[in-house]
Backbone as a printed PyTorch tensor [residue, N CA C, xyz], in Angstrom:
tensor([[[ -5.7120,  -8.0230,  17.1160],
         [ -7.0790,  -7.8990,  16.6710],
         [ -7.5870,  -9.2830,  16.2670]],

        [[ -8.5440,  -9.7970,  16.9980],
         [ -9.0290, -11.1580,  16.7810],
         [ -9.6950, -11.3790,  15.4350]],

        [[-10.3640, -10.3640,  14.8950],
         [-11.0910, -10.5500,  13.6540],
         [-10.3720,  -9.9680,  12.4370]],

        [[ -9.1540,  -9.5180,  12.5880],
         [ -8.4010,  -8.9090,  11.4950],
         [ -7.7400,  -9.9870,  10.6370]],

        [[ -8.1010, -10.0140,   9.3610],
         [ -7.5530, -10.9980,   8.4350],
         [ -6.0310, -10.9520,   8.3920]],

        [[ -5.4650,  -9.7440,   8.3140],
         [ -4.0120,  -9.6420,   8.2080],
         [ -3.3090, -10.0170,   9.5080]],

        [[ -3.9260,  -9.7420,  10.6470],
         [ -3.3560, -10.1980,  11.9190],
         [ -3.3360, -11.7250,  11.9660]],

        [[ -4.3620, -12.3500,  11.4040],
         [ -4.4100, -13.8130,  11.3470],
         [ -3.3290, -14.3570,  10.4100]],

        [[ -3.0190, -13.6360,   9.3460],
         [ -1.9180, -14.0410,   8.4660],
         [ -0.5910, -13.9070,   9.2080]],

        [[ -0.4150, -12.8110,   9.9420],
         [  0.8170, -12.6080,  10.7210],
         [  0.9960, -13.7380,  11.7300]],

        [[ -0.0860, -14.1400,  12.4050],
         [  0.0020, -15.1890,  13.4310],
         [ -0.0210, -16.6000,  12.8360]],

        [[ -0.0440, -16.6740,  11.5030],
         [ -0.0070, -17.9410,  10.7650],
         [ -1.2720, -18.7830,  10.9320]],

        [[ -2.3760, -18.1490,  11.3660],
         [ -3.6700, -18.8390,  11.4090],
         [ -4.2060, -19.0310,   9.9930]],

        [[ -3.8390, -18.1080,   9.1120],
         [ -4.2350, -18.1630,   7.7120],
         [ -2.9500, -18.1560,   6.8860]],

        [[ -2.8390, -19.0620,   5.9170],
         [ -1.6070, -19.1100,   5.1110],
         [ -1.5330, -17.9700,   4.0960]],

        [[ -0.3280, -17.7050,   3.6520],
         [ -0.1050, -16.7150,   2.6010],
         [  1.0810, -17.1720,   1.7620]],

        [[  1.2070, -16.5710,   0.6040],
         [  2.3740, -16.8260,  -0.2500],
         [  3.3850, -15.7320,   0.0830]],

        [[  4.2380, -16.0460,   1.0740],
         [  5.1530, -15.0530,   1.6480],
         [  6.2650, -14.6970,   0.6650]],

        [[  6.5230, -13.4000,   0.5660],
         [  7.5980, -12.8470,  -0.2600],
         [  8.7550, -12.3870,   0.6300]],

        [[  8.4240, -11.8640,   1.8220],
         [  9.4300, -11.2760,   2.7090],
         [  8.8780, -11.2630,   4.1250]],

        [[  9.7880, -11.4390,   5.0860],
         [  9.3950, -11.3020,   6.4880],
         [ 10.6010, -10.9110,   7.3070]],

        [[ 10.3910,  -9.9860,   8.2310],
         [ 11.3710,  -9.6850,   9.2650],
         [ 10.6030,  -9.5370,  10.5700]],

        [[ 11.2280,  -9.0300,  11.6150],
         [ 10.5610,  -8.9930,  12.9170],
         [  9.3720,  -8.0270,  12.9570]],

        [[  9.3430,  -7.0410,  12.0510],
         [  8.3010,  -6.0210,  12.0890],
         [  7.3260,  -6.0280,  10.9120]],

        [[  7.7240,  -6.6120,   9.7840],
         [  6.9270,  -6.5090,   8.5670],
         [  6.8090,  -7.8490,   7.8560]],

        [[  5.7360,  -7.9690,   7.0780],
         [  5.4740,  -9.1680,   6.2960],
         [  4.9970,  -8.7230,   4.9210]],

        [[  5.4640,  -9.3990,   3.8820],
         [  5.0030,  -9.1350,   2.5200],
         [  4.5620, -10.4500,   1.9020]],

        [[  3.4290, -10.4010,   1.2070],
         [  2.8840, -11.6170,   0.6000],
         [  2.0910, -11.2480,  -0.6490]],

        [[  1.8920, -12.2430,  -1.5170],
         [  1.1390, -12.0100,  -2.7370],
         [ -0.3210, -11.7430,  -2.4210]],

        [[ -0.9100, -10.7600,  -3.1010],
         [ -2.3330, -10.4650,  -2.9820],
         [ -3.1030, -11.6380,  -3.5880]],

        [[ -4.1750, -12.0970,  -2.9210],
         [ -4.9320, -13.2450,  -3.4340],
         [ -5.8430, -12.8720,  -4.6060]],

        [[ -6.0020, -11.5740,  -4.8470],
         [ -6.8070, -11.1060,  -5.9760],
         [ -5.9870, -10.0550,  -6.7290]],

        [[ -4.9120, -10.4850,  -7.3970],
         [ -3.9460,  -9.5240,  -7.9380],
         [ -4.4580,  -8.7170,  -9.1200]],

        [[ -4.0220,  -7.4700,  -9.1800],
         [ -4.2600,  -6.6190, -10.3370],
         [ -3.4300,  -7.1610, -11.5080]],

        [[ -2.1910,  -7.4860, -11.2510],
         [ -1.2780,  -8.1570, -12.1820],
         [ -0.5120,  -9.2010, -11.3890]],

        [[  0.0120, -10.2150, -12.0670],
         [  0.7990, -11.2320, -11.3710],
         [  1.9740, -10.5750, -10.6590]],

        [[  2.1920, -10.9760,  -9.4200],
         [  3.2570, -10.3980,  -8.6040],
         [  2.7690,  -9.2930,  -7.6770]],

        [[  1.4960,  -8.9030,  -7.7820],
         [  0.9000,  -7.8840,  -6.9010],
         [  1.1210,  -8.3300,  -5.4520]],

        [[  1.8330,  -7.5250,  -4.7120],
         [  2.2770,  -7.8740,  -3.3610],
         [  1.7550,  -6.8510,  -2.3550]],

        [[  1.4250,  -7.3390,  -1.1610],
         [  1.0240,  -6.4770,  -0.0470],
         [  2.1390,  -6.4840,   0.9930]],

        [[  2.4710,  -5.3220,   1.5190],
         [  3.4300,  -5.2000,   2.6100],
         [  2.6590,  -4.6640,   3.8010]],

        [[  2.7600,  -5.3720,   4.9400],
         [  2.0110,  -4.9790,   6.1360],
         [  2.9330,  -4.9110,   7.3490]],

        [[  2.5880,  -4.0480,   8.3080],
         [  3.2850,  -4.1130,   9.5940],
         [  2.7030,  -5.2830,  10.3790]],

        [[  3.5390,  -5.9570,  11.1410],
         [  3.0310,  -7.0500,  11.9820],
         [  2.1920,  -6.4990,  13.1330]],

        [[  2.5530,  -5.3150,  13.6120],
         [  1.7790,  -4.6670,  14.6690],
         [  0.5630,  -4.0090,  14.0310]],

        [[ -0.6120,  -4.3130,  14.5420],
         [ -1.8360,  -3.8060,  13.9350],
         [ -1.9350,  -2.2930,  14.0230]],

        [[ -2.2960,  -1.7030,  12.9020],
         [ -2.7460,  -0.3160,  12.8370],
         [ -3.8050,  -0.2850,  11.7480]],

        [[ -4.8080,   0.5430,  11.9180],
         [ -5.9370,   0.5860,  10.9790],
         [ -5.5030,   1.1450,   9.6220]],

        [[ -4.7500,   2.2530,   9.6280],
         [ -4.2500,   2.8730,   8.4000],
         [ -2.8380,   3.3840,   8.6400]],

        [[ -2.1720,   3.7330,   7.5710],
         [ -0.8190,   4.2810,   7.6980],
         [ -0.8350,   5.6050,   8.4670]],

        [[ -1.9790,   6.2730,   8.5110],
         [ -2.0940,   7.5450,   9.2270],
         [ -1.9320,   7.3700,  10.7300]],

        [[ -2.0660,   6.1330,  11.2210],
         [ -1.9160,   5.8400,  12.6510],
         [ -0.5230,   5.3300,  13.0140]],

        [[  0.2910,   5.0180,  12.0130],
         [  1.6150,   4.4610,  12.2930],
         [  2.5740,   5.5350,  12.7890]],

        [[  3.5480,   5.1160,  13.5720],
         [  4.5750,   6.0470,  14.0460],
         [  5.4590,   6.4680,  12.8720]],

        [[  6.1570,   7.5810,  13.0380],
         [  7.0890,   8.0340,  12.0030],
         [  8.1390,   6.9720,  11.7310]],

        [[  8.6510,   6.3690,  12.8040],
         [  9.6930,   5.3420,  12.6770],
         [  9.1730,   4.1560,  11.8640]],

        [[  7.9940,   3.6410,  12.2030],
         [  7.4420,   2.4940,  11.4860],
         [  7.1080,   2.8350,  10.0390]],

        [[  6.6300,   4.0490,   9.8090],
         [  6.3180,   4.4800,   8.4440],
         [  7.5800,   4.5190,   7.5990]],

        [[  8.6420,   5.0720,   8.1470],
         [  9.9130,   5.1230,   7.4250],
         [ 10.4080,   3.7080,   7.1290]],

        [[ 10.3550,   2.8450,   8.1140],
         [ 10.8700,   1.4850,   7.9440],
         [ 10.0490,   0.6680,   6.9470]],

        [[  8.7210,   0.8210,   6.9620],
         [  7.9150,   0.0490,   6.0180],
         [  8.1930,   0.5100,   4.5830]],

        [[  8.4350,   1.8000,   4.3940],
         [  8.7170,   2.2860,   3.0440],
         [ 10.0600,   1.7840,   2.5300]],

        [[ 11.0140,   1.5790,   3.4210],
         [ 12.2950,   0.9860,   3.0130],
         [ 12.0620,  -0.4430,   2.5360]],

        [[ 11.2310,  -1.1900,   3.2660],
         [ 10.8900,  -2.5650,   2.8710],
         [ 10.1570,  -2.5450,   1.5290]],

        [[  9.2000,  -1.6500,   1.3660],
         [  8.4470,  -1.5410,   0.1130],
         [  9.3990,  -1.2920,  -1.0550]],

        [[ 10.3290,  -0.3690,  -0.8880],
         [ 11.2820,  -0.0660,  -1.9670],
         [ 12.1000,  -1.2870,  -2.3400]],

        [[ 12.5960,  -2.0210,  -1.3370],
         [ 13.3990,  -3.2220,  -1.6140],
         [ 12.5930,  -4.2640,  -2.3820]],

        [[ 11.3740,  -4.5040,  -1.9350],
         [ 10.5410,  -5.5190,  -2.5830],
         [ 10.1320,  -5.0610,  -3.9790]],

        [[  9.7920,  -3.7930,  -4.1400],
         [  9.4230,  -3.2700,  -5.4580],
         [ 10.5650,  -3.4550,  -6.4520]],

        [[ 11.7930,  -3.2060,  -6.0180],
         [ 12.9490,  -3.4080,  -6.8930],
         [ 13.1090,  -4.8800,  -7.2680]],

        [[ 12.8820,  -5.7760,  -6.3150],
         [ 12.9770,  -7.2140,  -6.6070],
         [ 11.8800,  -7.6480,  -7.5900]],

        [[ 10.6700,  -7.1290,  -7.3950],
         [  9.5670,  -7.4570,  -8.3020],
         [  9.8780,  -6.9370,  -9.7010]],

        [[ 10.3250,  -5.6980,  -9.7910],
         [ 10.6310,  -5.1000, -11.0950],
         [ 11.6840,  -5.9090, -11.8320]],

        [[ 12.7270,  -6.2920, -11.1220],
         [ 13.8280,  -7.0410, -11.7450],
         [ 13.4070,  -8.4710, -12.0980]],

        [[ 12.7810,  -9.1650, -11.1610],
         [ 12.4680, -10.5860, -11.3830],
         [ 11.3690, -10.7940, -12.4110]],

        [[ 10.3840,  -9.8950, -12.4500],
         [  9.2640, -10.0480, -13.3860],
         [  9.4360,  -9.2060, -14.6480]],

        [[ 10.5650,  -8.4900, -14.7150],
         [ 10.8660,  -7.6570, -15.8730],
         [  9.7020,  -6.7130, -16.2130]],

        [[  9.2440,  -6.0020, -15.1900],
         [  8.1210,  -5.0850, -15.3680],
         [  8.5690,  -3.8170, -16.0840]],

        [[  7.5960,  -3.1190, -16.6420],
         [  7.8640,  -1.8210, -17.2610],
         [  7.7040,  -0.6970, -16.2500]],

        [[  7.0880,  -1.0010, -15.1220],
         [  6.8670,  -0.0050, -14.0850],
         [  6.2590,  -0.6480, -12.8550]],

        [[  6.0630,   0.1480, -11.8280],
         [  5.5030,  -0.3220, -10.5510],
         [  4.5700,   0.7740, -10.0330]],

        [[  3.3950,   0.3770,  -9.5500],
         [  2.5570,   1.2850,  -8.7710],
         [  2.7150,   0.9040,  -7.3090]],

        [[  2.8790,   1.9020,  -6.4570],
         [  2.8990,   1.7010,  -5.0130],
         [  1.7170,   2.4980,  -4.4820]],

        [[  0.7680,   1.7800,  -3.8530],
         [ -0.4850,   2.4180,  -3.4520],
         [ -0.8450,   2.1090,  -2.0060]],

        [[ -1.4420,   3.0980,  -1.3580],
         [ -1.9620,   2.9330,  -0.0060],
         [ -3.3870,   3.4850,   0.0000]],

        [[ -4.3390,   2.6500,   0.3460],
         [ -5.7280,   3.0890,   0.4770],
         [ -6.0130,   3.2540,   1.9660]],

        [[ -6.4480,   4.4420,   2.3640],
         [ -6.7550,   4.6950,   3.7730],
         [ -8.2230,   5.0560,   3.9230]],

        [[ -8.9660,   4.1680,   4.5510],
         [-10.3990,   4.2810,   4.8270],
         [-11.2310,   3.8630,   3.6100]],

        [[-12.5020,   3.5780,   3.8780],
         [-13.4210,   3.0430,   2.8640],
         [-13.5370,   3.9370,   1.6370]],

        [[-13.6260,   5.2380,   1.8330],
         [-13.7970,   6.1640,   0.7110],
         [-12.6250,   6.0980,  -0.2650]],

        [[-11.4740,   5.6520,   0.2160],
         [-10.2880,   5.5390,  -0.6290],
         [-10.0840,   4.1130,  -1.1460]],

        [[-11.0350,   3.2280,  -0.8480],
         [-10.9490,   1.8680,  -1.3670],
         [-10.3790,   0.8420,  -0.4070]],

        [[-10.1050,   1.2310,   0.8490],
         [ -9.5810,   0.2590,   1.8070],
         [-10.6840,  -0.7240,   2.1710]],

        [[-10.3700,  -2.0070,   2.0910],
         [-11.3330,  -3.0690,   2.4040],
         [-10.9310,  -3.7910,   3.6870]],

        [[ -9.6370,  -4.0400,   3.8640],
         [ -9.1140,  -4.6770,   5.0770],
         [ -8.5100,  -3.5670,   5.9250]],

        [[ -8.9950,  -3.4310,   7.1390],
         [ -8.5860,  -2.3090,   7.9820],
         [ -7.4020,  -2.6770,   8.8740]],

        [[ -6.3060,  -2.9720,   8.1890],
         [ -4.9770,  -3.1870,   8.7520],
         [ -4.0730,  -2.5350,   7.7070]],

        [[ -3.2060,  -1.6510,   8.1220],
         [ -2.3440,  -0.9450,   7.1780],
         [ -1.7180,  -1.9210,   6.1940]],

        [[ -1.8150,  -1.5970,   4.9220],
         [ -1.1360,  -2.4030,   3.9030],
         [ -0.8050,  -1.5360,   2.7030]],

        [[  0.3130,  -1.8480,   2.1010],
         [  0.8050,  -1.1120,   0.9440],
         [  0.8550,  -2.0740,  -0.2300]],

        [[  0.2120,  -1.6740,  -1.3180],
         [  0.1840,  -2.4860,  -2.5310],
         [  1.4050,  -2.1630,  -3.3890]],

        [[  2.0830,  -3.1990,  -3.8510],
         [  3.1160,  -3.0580,  -4.8800],
         [  2.5480,  -3.7800,  -6.1010]],

        [[  2.2410,  -3.0060,  -7.1400],
         [  1.5740,  -3.5650,  -8.3070],
         [  2.5060,  -3.4930,  -9.5110]],

        [[  2.9330,  -4.6630, -10.0140],
         [  3.7580,  -4.6700, -11.2280],
         [  2.9410,  -4.1340, -12.4060]],

        [[  3.5610,  -3.3230, -13.2420],
         [  2.8880,  -2.7620, -14.4060],
         [  3.6450,  -3.1270, -15.6750]],

        [[  2.8880,  -3.3630, -16.6970],
         [  3.4340,  -3.7490, -17.9880],
         [  2.7960,  -2.8750, -19.0650]],

        [[  3.5860,  -2.4390, -20.0340],
         [  3.0340,  -1.6650, -21.1340],
         [  1.9120,  -2.4670, -21.7760]],

        [[  0.7750,  -1.8200, -22.0030],
         [ -0.3470,  -2.4930, -22.6370],
         [ -1.1610,  -3.3710, -21.7070]],

        [[ -0.9670,  -3.2680, -20.3710],
         [ -1.7320,  -4.1330, -19.4540],
         [ -3.1820,  -3.6750, -19.2910]],

        [[ -3.5230,  -2.5320, -19.8610],
         [ -4.9080,  -2.0790, -19.8640],
         [ -5.3520,  -1.3370, -18.6250]],

        [[ -4.5090,  -1.2140, -17.6220],
         [ -4.8860,  -0.5090, -16.4020],
         [ -4.7970,   0.9940, -16.6310]],

        [[ -5.7580,   1.7110, -16.1020],
         [ -5.8280,   3.1640, -16.2800],
         [ -5.7530,   3.8530, -14.9180]],

        [[ -5.2310,   5.0690, -14.9240],
         [ -5.2360,   5.8890, -13.7140],
         [ -6.5600,   6.6250, -13.6150]],

        [[ -6.8700,   7.1150, -12.4080],
         [ -8.0980,   7.8690, -12.2160],
         [ -8.0030,   9.1910, -12.9630]],

        [[ -9.1470,   9.7390, -13.3460],
         [ -9.1310,  10.9940, -14.1070],
         [ -8.7770,  12.1800, -13.2150]],

        [[ -8.0210,  13.0950, -13.7500],
         [ -7.7000,  14.3280, -13.0300],
         [ -8.7750,  15.3730, -13.2830]],

        [[ -8.7450,  16.4140, -12.4900],
         [ -9.6810,  17.5280, -12.6820],
         [ -8.9730,  18.8250, -12.3390]],

        [[ -9.3670,  19.8890, -12.9920],
         [ -8.7340,  21.1820, -12.7570],
         [ -9.4110,  21.9120, -11.5980]],

        [[ -8.6070,  22.7370, -10.8990],
         [ -9.1730,  23.6180,  -9.8800],
         [ -9.8610,  24.7950, -10.5530]],

        [[-10.9020,  25.2870,  -9.9110],
         [-11.5360,  26.5390, -10.3470],
         [-10.6240,  27.6850,  -9.9230]],

        [[-10.7630,  28.8590, -10.5470],
         [ -9.9030,  29.9940, -10.1610],
         [ -9.9740,  30.2620,  -8.6490]],

        [[ -8.8040,  30.3580,  -8.0070],
         [ -8.7000,  30.6500,  -6.5830],
         [ -8.8840,  29.4440,  -5.6690]],

        [[ -9.3770,  28.3520,  -6.2050],
         [ -9.6740,  27.1740,  -5.3790],
         [ -8.3980,  26.5130,  -4.8470]],

        [[ -7.3680,  26.3980,  -5.6590],
         [ -6.1200,  25.7610,  -5.2190],
         [ -5.5070,  26.5260,  -4.0480]],

        [[ -5.5150,  27.8530,  -4.1230],
         [ -4.9540,  28.6660,  -3.0420],
         [ -5.7680,  28.4810,  -1.7560]],

        [[ -7.1030,  28.4370,  -1.8800],
         [ -7.9710,  28.2410,  -0.7160],
         [ -7.6960,  26.8850,  -0.0610]],

        [[ -7.6060,  25.8360,  -0.8600],
         [ -7.3620,  24.4830,  -0.3400],
         [ -5.9750,  24.4080,   0.3010]],

        [[ -4.9740,  24.9900,  -0.3500],
         [ -3.6180,  24.9780,   0.2110],
         [ -3.5840,  25.6580,   1.5700]],

        [[ -4.2190,  26.8150,   1.6920],
         [ -4.2380,  27.5440,   2.9740],
         [ -4.9600,  26.7200,   4.0520]],

        [[ -6.0300,  26.0690,   3.6650],
         [ -6.7900,  25.2490,   4.6190],
         [ -5.9330,  24.0940,   5.1440]],

        [[ -5.2100,  23.4320,   4.2520],
         [ -4.3440,  22.3170,   4.6640],
         [ -3.2120,  22.8220,   5.5530]],

        [[ -2.5600,  23.9040,   5.1340],
         [ -1.4260,  24.4500,   5.8840],
         [ -1.8360,  24.8880,   7.2890]],

        [[ -3.0190,  25.4510,   7.4290],
         [ -3.4280,  26.0110,   8.7190],
         [ -3.9850,  24.9610,   9.6910]],

        [[ -4.2190,  23.7540,   9.2290],
         [ -4.7620,  22.7130,  10.1050],
         [ -3.6660,  22.1610,  11.0120]],

        [[ -3.9870,  22.0920,  12.2850],
         [ -3.0340,  21.5920,  13.2830],
         [ -3.0890,  20.0870,  13.3340]]])
């Protein structure tokens, strides 16, 4: 993809602060981190979202994410880790190349999770059936 920022990072047209690289995946520090050590893991082969990746590539990228998350947790002495994937604009995706955020978390860092909401009576069963029945 000629105009994809992450493809340009993979091809070394744009520099990054590399954390990890193998033949299929690249991990680098986010240039606008939520917390120091915030890392992105991407497949070198372009895909718009993780929903388009093969089962094999999805499994392999998650193994890489786990390894890097453990290294971040240990090296930065974090209290926790968020692993996030935003798919499409409505979910907050800005760069349309699959990427997984590894965000170091520290007690008292001030970051909050999104608010939850309760289902109305019967709504959870309706939604579950709708998801299950979709091909």
